[in-house]
N, C-alpha and C positions, 0 to 999 in steps of 0.2 A: 423523199419529197414527191409530192404529186404535181402533175402538170395541168394547169387550167388555162383555158383560152377565153378571151384574148389576154395576152401576157406582155407586159412591158419588159419582163425579165425571162425570155424564153430559155428553158433548160431542156436540151435534147434528151430523149428517152435513153439513148445509148451513145457510147463513144468508143472509139477504136482503142481497146485496152484501157489503160489508165494514163495515156499520154496527153490528154487534154482534148479540146474541141478541134475537130478538123476544119480546114479552110472552107469546106463545102457547107459547114453549118453556119457560116457568117451570113446574116441578113444583109440586104443591099444597102441599108442605111448605116451599117456599122462603121465602115471605113470613113465615109464623109463626116460622120458624127465625131469619130475619134480625131480626125484632122481638125475639125472645128474646135474641139476641146483644147487641143495642144496649141493651136493658133491663138485662141482666146487667152489661154494661160500666158503665152509669150507676150501678147499685147499688154496684158495687165501688169506683168513684171517689168516690161521694158518701157512703159509709159513714163516719159519725163524722168528717166533714170538718172540723168546727170544733175538733177536739182539737188541731190544730196552731196555733191562735191566729192570729197574724199571720205565721206561717211565716218567710219571709225579711223581716225588718223593714226592710231596706234598700229593697226594692221596695214594701213596704206603705206606708212613709212617703211615697214618691213618689205612690202611688195616692191617699193621703189629700190630699196637696198638690194634685194634679190635680183632685180632686173639689171643691176650694174655689176654685181659680184657673184660668181658661182659659189663661192664659199658662203656668202650670206644666203644664197638660194638654198643650199643644202641644210644649213643649220637653222634658218629662219631668223636671221639676225635683224635687230631693229635698225641698224645702220651699216653702210657699206664698209666702215672701218672695223666691223665685227667686234664691238665691245661687249654686247650682250644680246641674247635672243629674246623673242617674245615669250610669254609665259605658257605657251602651248607648243606641241610638236608642229612641224611646218607643213603637213600635208594639205591643209586648207589653203595655204598661201601659194603653193606651187602652181595651180591653174591660173591664178591672178598674175603671178610673176611671169609666167610664160606669155600671157596675153600682153603684158606691158613690154616685155622684150620684143615681141613681134610688132606691136602697134604704137608703142610709145606710152608715156605716162599721162593718164587722164582719168576722169571719173568713169566714163563708159568702159574704158579698157579694164578698169579694176572690177566694175560691178556686173558687166555682161556675163562673165563666167558664172557668177552666182545666180543670175536670172535663168541661165540655161540649165543649171542644176535643178531649179524649180520645175522647169518643163520636163526634164528627165524623170524627176520624182513622180510627177503626174502620170507619165507614160508607164513607168514601172508599176505603179499602184494599179493602174487600169489593167495591165496585163495580168497581174497577180489575181485580182478579183474576178476578171472575166473568165479566167481559166476554169473556175468551178461554178460560177454563178451567172454567167452570161454577159453579153455586151452592155445591157441596160444597167446592171449592177456595177460594172466597171466604169461606165460613164458617170454614174451617180457618185461613186467613190472619188473619181478624179475631180469632178466639179466641187464636191465637198472639201477636198483638200485644197484646191486652188483658191477657194473662197474663204479659207480659214485666215482671219486677219493677221495672226502672227506669222503665217507662212508668207503672205503678201509682203510683210515687213522684212523678214530675214532673208528672203531670196532676192531682195533688192539692197542688201546690206553686205558688208564684207567681214562679218564675224564667221568663226568656224562652224556655226550651227547649220548652215546651209548644206555643206558637204556631209556633215554628220547625219542629217536627216535623210539625205539621199542614200547613204551607205546603210543605214538601219533599215530602210525600205527594201533595198536590194538584199539584205541579209534574210529578212522574212520571206521574200520571194524565192530565194535559193533554197531555204529550208523546206518550203512547201513543194518545190520541184523535186527535192530529194525524197520527201515522203511519198511522192507519187511514183512508186516502183522501187523504193530503197536505192536510189542512185547515188553512188559514192561521189562522183565528180561534182554534183550540185551541192552536196554537203561541204566538200572541200572549197568550192567557190564561196559558200557562206562564211567559212572560216577566213578566207582571204578578205572578204568585205569587212568583217569585224576587225581584222588586223589593221587595215587602212583606216577604219573608223577610230581605232586607238591612236593612230598617228595624227588624227584630226583633233580629238578632244579627250584623250587618255581614257580614264576608267569609266566615263559615261558610256563608252561603247560596249562595256560588258554588262550593263544593267539588264538587257533583255536576254542575256545568255541562259540564265537558269530555266525559264519556262520553255525556251526553244529546245535546249538540250534534253530536258525531261520529256518533252513531247516526242522527240525523235526516238529516245531510248525506249519509250513505252509503245508507241504507235506505228513505227516503221514496219512495213510488211516483209520482214525477214527474221531470221533467227537471232536470238539475243546476242550471241557472240559476234555475229557480223555487225549488228547495230553498234555495239561498244567499240569495235575496231574502227568503224566508220567515224564515230565521234572522236576517237583518238587521232585519226588522220586529219579531221577538220581542225582539231585543236593544234596539231602540228602546223598546219597551213596558217592558222591565225598567228602563232608564235613567229613563224618565218616572216609573214607579211608585215607584222607590226614590230617585230623584234630586231630586224636587221639594222634599222636606223638607230635604235637604242644601243645596240652593241657597238656600232661605230662611234657614237658619241661618248659612251662610257670608256672605250678603249683609246680614244683620241687623247693625246697629251693636253691637259687642261691649259697649259701655257700657250698653246698655239691654236686654240679654238675660243669662240666667244663664251662668256659666262652664261650659265643656264638661268635665264630670267625667271623669277618667281621662286627660286630655291634660295636657301640660306647657306648651303654648303657646296654650291656649284655642281649639283648632281641632278640629273634628270630623273633618276629613280626616286630621290627624295621629293622632287617636285610632283611626281606621279602619285606617290603614296600619301603625301601631306597636303600641300596647298591646293593641288588639283585633284586630290583623291578623297581619302577617308576624312580629311579635314572638312570637306564640303558637307559631309553627313553629320559629323559631330560638332562642327563649329570651331574646332581647335585648328585654326589656320594660321600658322606662323608666317608673318610677313603679309598677312591679308590686309585689305582695305580697313582702315580704322583700328588696326592693331591686332586683329585676330582674337583668339580666345573664345571661350564658350559664350554664345549669345543667349540673351533672354533669361529671365528669372521665372520661377514657377513652372507651371505646366505648359505655358504657351510656347516657349522656345523661340528660336529664330532671331532674337535680339533685334539689331538694327535692320535685319533683312526680312522683317515681317513675322507675324505669328505663324507657327506651324499648326497643322491639324488637318483632319479629313476634308474640311471645307475650304482649304487654302486655294485650290484651283478654281473654286466657284466665286470667290470673294473679290470685292474691290475691283481693281483694274485688271486683275488676272482673268476674271470671268470673260471679259470682252476680248481677250487675246485668243482663248482656246475653247471656252466652255459652252459655246453656242449649241453644239450637238453632242456634248459629253453626256448629259442625262439620257438622251436618246440612244447613244452608243451603249451605255450600260444596260438599258432595257433590252435592246436588240441582241446584245451578247447573251443574256440569259435566255431569251426566246429562241435564238438560234441553237444554243446548246440543248435546250429541251427538245426541240424538233428533231435534231440530228443525233441525239444520244441513243436512239434505238439501233444505230448502226453498230456493227461489231468493232472490236478494238482496232484491228489493222486497217490501213488506209488504202485497201485495194478495191474500193467501191466508191461510187459517186457520193453516197451519203457519208462514208468514212472520211473522204477527203474534205467534204464540206465541214464536218465537225472539226477536223484537224485545222482548217483555216480559221474557224472561230477561236480555237484554243491558241493558235499562234498569234493572231492579231490581238485577241483579247488578253492573253497572258502578257504580251509586250506592253499593252496599254496600262494594265492594272499595276504591274511592277514599277513602271516608269512613274505613274501617277502617285503611288505610295512614296517612292523616293522623293519626288518633288514636294509632296505634301509635308514630309517630316524632316527634310534636311535642314540643319540649323546653321549651316555656313552660308556663304555668298549665294544668293538666289535672285536672279533677274526674271522679270516676266517673260522675256523672249526665249528663255530656256524651254518653255512649253511647246516650241515648234517641234520638238522631238515627238510629241504626242499626236501631232496633226495627221500623219499617215495612218496611225493605228485607229484613231477615231473615225477617219473617213472610210477606211476599209470596212469597219463594222457597220457603218451606216448603209453602204451599198449592199453588203452581204445580208444584213438583217432585213432590209427592205425587200430584197429578192426572195428570201425564204418565206417571209410572212405573206408576200404577194402571191406566191405559188400556193400557199395554204389558206388563202383568204376565204375559201369556201366553208371553212370551219369557223364556228362562232368565236372560239378562243383567239385564233389568229387574227380575225377581223377586228375584234375588240382591242387586241394588243396593238395592232397597227394604228387604229384610230386614237387610242389612248396615247401612244408615243407621239403622234402628230400634235395632239392637243397639248401635251406636256412641253413639246418644243416651242409651240406658239406662245404659251404662257411664260416660259423661261426667256424667250427672246424679248417679250414685252418687258420683263424685269431688267434685263441687261441694257436694253435701249433707254430705259428710264434712269440709268445711273449717270449718264452724261447729261447734265442739266441743259435743257433747251435744244438738245440734239434731235432734229427731225421728229418732232412730236407726232406728226401725222403718220409717220412710218410705223411706230410702235403699235398704234391702234389698228392700222391696216393689217399688220402681221397678226395681231391677236384675232381680229374678226375673220380674216381670211383663213387662218389656220384652224380655228374652231369650226368654221363652216365646213371646211374640207373634212375635218375629223368626224363631224356628225353625219355628213352626207356619204362618206366612203362606204359604210356597210350596206347602204341602200342603192348606191349608184349603179351597180351591176344590173339591177332590174330595169334601169332606164336605157340600157344599151351601151355599146362599146364606147361611143363618143362621150357620153356622159361620164362613164367610168374614167376614161383617160383625162377628161377635163378636170375632174375632181382630183385625180392624182397629181396633175400638173399644178393645180392651185395649192395643194398641200406642199409640194416640193418648193414652189415659189415662196410660200410663206415661211418655210423652214430656212431658206437660204437668203431671204431678203435682208435680214439684220446683218449677218456677216458680210454680205455683198456690199452694203452701205459702208461698213467699217473698212472694207478693203479699198473702196473708192476714196475714202478719206485718207487712208494710209498712203496710197500711191500718189496722191495729189499734195502731200506734205513732205517737205525735206526732212531728213533725219541725219543727225550727226552726233558724234560723241560716243561715249561708252555705254550709256543706258538709254535705250530707245523702246518705245511702245507703239503699238498699232492703234488706229482709231482715234476718236476724240478724247479730250481730257476727262478723266473720271476722278471724282473725289473719293477718298477712303481707300486708296490702294494699299494692299497688304504685302504684295510680293517683293517690292523693291526695298531699298535701304531706308525704310520708313523713318526710324528715329534719327538716323544720321543725316538724312537729306530732306526731311520735312514731311514725309508720309505720302500724300497724294502724288500721283504721277500721271503723265500722259502727254501726248503731243500738244503743241501749242497752236491749236486751231483745227478747224474741220477741213481746211484746204479748199481748193476751187470747186471740187465736186460737191462738198458739203454746202458751200455758199450757193451753188446753183439750186440744190435740192431745197434749201431753206428760203428760196426767193431772193437770193443775193444779199441776205443780211449777215452772212458770215457766222462765226461762232458766237454763241450767246454766253456771256458771263466771263469769258477769258479763262486763263489758266488758274486753277486753284492755287492758293498760297502753298509754296513749297514744291509745286510741280515743276517739271522741266521737260523740255524737248531735247533729247540727246545730250543731256548733261550741260545745259547752258548756264545762264546767269543764276546765281543763287537767289532763291525767292520766287523763281518762276517767271513766266512771261506776263507782263502787265495786261490787264483787260483791254479789250478792243476800245480804241479811242484814247488809250493812255500812252501811245507811242509818241516820243518827242518829235519835233519837226524834222523832216528829212527822212523819216521812216526807220531810224535806228534806235533800237532799244537801249536802255541804260547799260553801261558796261561795254559799249561798243558792239553789242550783239545785233546781227541783222534780223529782219523780220522772220518769224518762225523759229526763233531760238538758235539761229545758226551763227557760229563765231565768224567774224569777219576774216576773210582769207581762207576759210574752209568750206563754206557753203554759199548760200545766197546765189546770185547770178552774175553774169558778166565777168569782168576782170577780177572781182573780189573772190571768186570761187576758188582760185588756186593761188592765193597768197597776195592779193592785190592790196589796195590801200587800207585805210583805217589806222588808228593809233596803235602803237605796239603795246605789248604787255602780256604777262603770262596767263594762261588759262588755268584750269583747276586740275585736280586729280582725274576727273572724268571728262573734261572738255579741253579743246586745244587753245593755243594762244593766238592772238591777233598779230600778224606779222606786217610791219610797215615796209614801205619801199626803201627807207633808209636802212632798216635792219637787214633787209635782203641784200642790199648793196654791200654793206659791211661784211656779211658772211661770204659773199662770192668773190670779193676782192682778194686775190692771192690765195684762194682756197686750195689750189693744186699743190701748194707747198706744205700742206698739213694733212695728217691722217683724218683729223676731225676739224672742221671749220669752227666748231663751237661745242660746248657742253652745257647741259641744262639739267636741273633736277626733275625727274619724272618723265616718263615716256611720252605723255601727251604733249607736254611743252616742247620737248626735243623734236617730236614728230612734226609739229606745226612748222617749226623753223626749217627742218629738213625738206619737207614737201614744198615749202614756199621758195626755197633757195636752190634745191637740187643738189646740195652738198651734204656730206655726212655730219650729223650732230649726235654727240654721245649722250644717251639718256642715263644720267647718274642715278643709281638706285633702281633702275628698271621702272616698271609700270607704277608702282606705289611709291617710289623713292625710298623703299625699305630694304632692297637687296644690298648686300655688302659688296657692291661692284660699281666702280673700282674702290679699293681701299685708299685711304689717304696717301699711303706710301706709293701705291701704283700711280695714283693721279699726279703726285709730285714728280714721279719719274717721267711720265708723259710730258709734263710741262717742261722739265729740264731738257728733254730731248726735242723740244719744239714741235710736238705732234698736235697740240691743241692751240688754236688762236684765241678764241673768246670763251668766256663764261657768261651765260645769260642769267641775270638775277631777276628780282622782282621789278615790276613796272613802277615808274615814278608818276605816271599819269593818274588823273582823278577818276578815270573810268575803268579801273581795274575790275576784273571779275574775281569773285571769290568762290569758285566752284569746287574747291577742294574740301576734304574732310576737316573736321575741327582740328585746329592746331597746325593746319597745313599752310597757312598764309597764302591761300589761293593756289597752291601747288600740290597739296596733299602732304601729309605728315608722315613721320616714321611709323611703320606698321609692324615692326618686328625687331629682332636682334641686330639686323644690319642697318636699321633706320638711322642710327647714330652716325654712320659713315658719311651720308650725304651732308649731315649737319657739320661734321668735322671738316669736310672739304670746303663747304661754303664759308665757314668761319676762317679757315686758313686763307682763302682767296681774299676775303674782305680785309684781312689784316696785312696783306702783302701786295695787293694790286689796286690800282686806282680805278674807281668807277667812273663811268661816263654814261650819259643818256643818249640813246640812239633810237629815234622814232618813238619815244615814250617808254622804251624798255631800258633796263639797266645792264650795261655791258662792262665786262672787265677784260682788259687786254692782257692775256697771260704771257705775252712776249715782252712786256714792259713792267717788271716788278718795281715797286716803290723803294725797295732796299736791296742791297747786294745779297743779303742773307735769305732772301725769300726762297 
């Protein structure tokens, strides 16, 4: 690569060996700029963080349980009584559990660790890109990542994807450090990162392994035998880091540990290879939402989780989550490889390491994108956060390489063309949300095209003109995702399915057929209202859309809210279930009529129900039981006492069996069973056949039905705050 001045991406002519840039090479503006980037990222992710309440109550309940029971901490149990685990390994829960143990239960205590992971990911990405391409490239990559809408969403949420994304970024960073001099310890650290990523979200951690392992095997600057030995050591580190917990769980007597949630045979290995593994690719997910089985007919695939295909990541609502800079990343990947391909195979030169970086980040992006595009099982828009660091890295690196080569006509035209492509694509994405900041899409288009046209000629006008043109281009490229981020952080998100930005019709990535197709948040939030002159969102939520798995049928259009500001079904404004989101006392289980939520959203817990659960709760292992984890989690979080989720998340796990449940009742371990609401305002957020609670999704689904049938036949029902309670200590007949 050549060096041209003036440069926003200074690349020194030489460096000390291959160990990276020396401290003396740092320009004076670098550290203040890095500090500003990290502080701005933290401010974005921490802004009004508590508005989402317990966010995904499924995981928040497990965090609460782990803060009270070390056994629940280790296994990732849904309740402190250790009846069943969540359907993932517990690594993502551990930081939140420790936070709650130290500072008490609350929204901030649960979500702040997630936000800090976002800041850490930005820092690691900056360090990785800066090492070969300079501080300007590192800052651009960090900013592009922080302003990715789905990243702004998931690092303010309590799903495992936040820790997974951090660990995947660390993995690529460690592999690049290992390539720089064939350093064994860095490759071993990469294996450790993948191992812990496996304990975060199982097989998704392994998606990027093929391109990274192949890259090291071919390009590391040492003899082949040593390369293969290093890879074996890294693999061993990965197995140890990710396998110790699996070994303990599999060897632990099943009778004294919680049931493995999401499995049908109480086996973590079955969960890993089936429901959470290969089943996500093929669509054959026993126990899955909606019953599993291969989705879709014909070539489209995907079934209720949207059509599969190469355009999946660009279509509908998914495009606004991750695809703003994806076309540019693809172009810059090709350009970067063409420019650096003249380097020899080994990575003992600046050009060789630059090419290796393009192969590492680009290979990780491409293989992840292909998997997401064609997986036929459960697919949510927020999964795409795993792509965010790969896309952002390619943006920074590609821009740096083309900027350094801009004296050549091909590089200059490629840089301008990429900028024009990004402006046009942003114009398209902004137009998908009806009425959303119409002035912005035109400003982005005009500004981006002007910068693209002026860039090849700006150098002749002087340094300031060149820098101003580059700044205009960067601003135009990032304005769209920045607006989406502001909308995201100013909107509360709860439930199991959440999306960033405004509502978008025609979403393809979520559970389209089963949940109505379009999806997206229920409004632009306060930032969007300010940008639109205080008029708020235009058009309301499309039919079938939802914010965080709220009321079926989506949020009513603006102005359709009943008196008092509460949506039909007892939902708070913004699609937040009463008692889980909103503001004030309702955030953590306050008032509102009782009643069950759905498979993907939580229940509304009344003060009367909370009192019933807490009265004499110390005498029972579980104060209550309810079908489905979201229902049980809502009552557990509101009352602070263990509530057994019968059937796990989907209500489809065979845990407990009818015989086990009857034994618990005989031994006086469960006080209440919480059934369906008798109120008129019930939500029906579950899947078809679920009665608002989600229906059986696999072989074990009949277990929850058997338990409920037995309870109704042998115990008297009563209404407590709008919800149906059965007192399991008072059977209606001696033979119960």
